[in-house]
N, C-alpha and C positions, 0 to 999 in steps of 0.2 A: 551910025547911030542904029539901024535897022538891023544891023548884024549883033549889036549888043542887044536889042531886045528881043531877037530871036535865042542868043546864048540864056538872057535871063527866063524865057518862056521854057526852054528845055530844063532848066535847074529846077523850075517851080513844079514841072511835071515829074521831075526825079523825085522831089521831095514830096508832093503828093502820094507819089508809089511806096516811098519808104515809110511814110504814117501810115497808110493803110495796112502795111505790113505788121508793122509794130502794134498796131490796134487789134488786127487778128490775133497777134500771137499772146497779147495780155490777156485775151478772154479766157487762156487757160492756164494763167499764172495764179497762183494762190495770193490772192487778194483781202478775204474777208477772215478775221482771226476773232475768236472768242476764247476766254481762260475763265477758269472757275478754280481757285484753291480751296480745298476744303479738308477737313479732319477727317481720315475714312474710318477711324477708329476712335471711341470716346478717351479713352486711356492716352491717347497721342495728343499733342498740343501744337502749335505753330503753323497749322495750315500745310503740311508738307506734302498732301497728295494734291493732284490736279488734272483737270480735263481740259485739252487743247484742242479746237477745232479750227480747221483750215480749210477755205473752200476758195474755188475759183469763180468767176462770174455767174456761171450757171450753177451755183452751189453745189458742186460736185467737189469731193474732196475725201478729206478723213479725220477722225478724232483718236488722239492718243491720249488715254486715262494712264495714269501714274498711280499707283496707289502704294503708300508706304506705312509700313507696319515695324514693329519693333524686330521682327523676323527678317525682313528685306524689303525691298522694293520691287513692284511687279507692274508691268506695262502691257496695256492692252490697245490694240487699234481697231478701231470699224470704219468701214468705207461708208461716205455718205454719196447719194446719188439723188440728184434734183432735190437737195435740202430733206432727204429721209435716209434712214438706215433700213437695212432689213434685217438688222438683230436689235434687239430691244436696248432702248437706252437708259442707264442710269439718271437719276435725279441731276446730278452734277454735270453730265454729257447732255442731257436735254438743253440744261440752262446754258451750257458753253455753245452748243448749236444754234439755239435762238440768239444769243449775242453775236454770233458771227454773220449770221441772215440779217440781223437787226431787226428783230420783233421786239 
């Protein structure tokens, strides 16, 4: 029985180590998402443009803004660090960021 207890204790230690490693890795994975669909131009309908924010636990990540017009579709990315962008954000981008952060 003592051998079995020792074996179980070893498995518990191994599991604790794996859970710690997984928890550390999860901090850098994208966990927070905010998306805002909108009409970039008044003559367009259907809300075909969108701003998508993806952030990790520390509010680091990016915003993709895809603008749909009659002439094509244009995509822009902006880096987010600690919940802020060094480049000014449009109204829809700010809204997507606030949604992802949970404000």
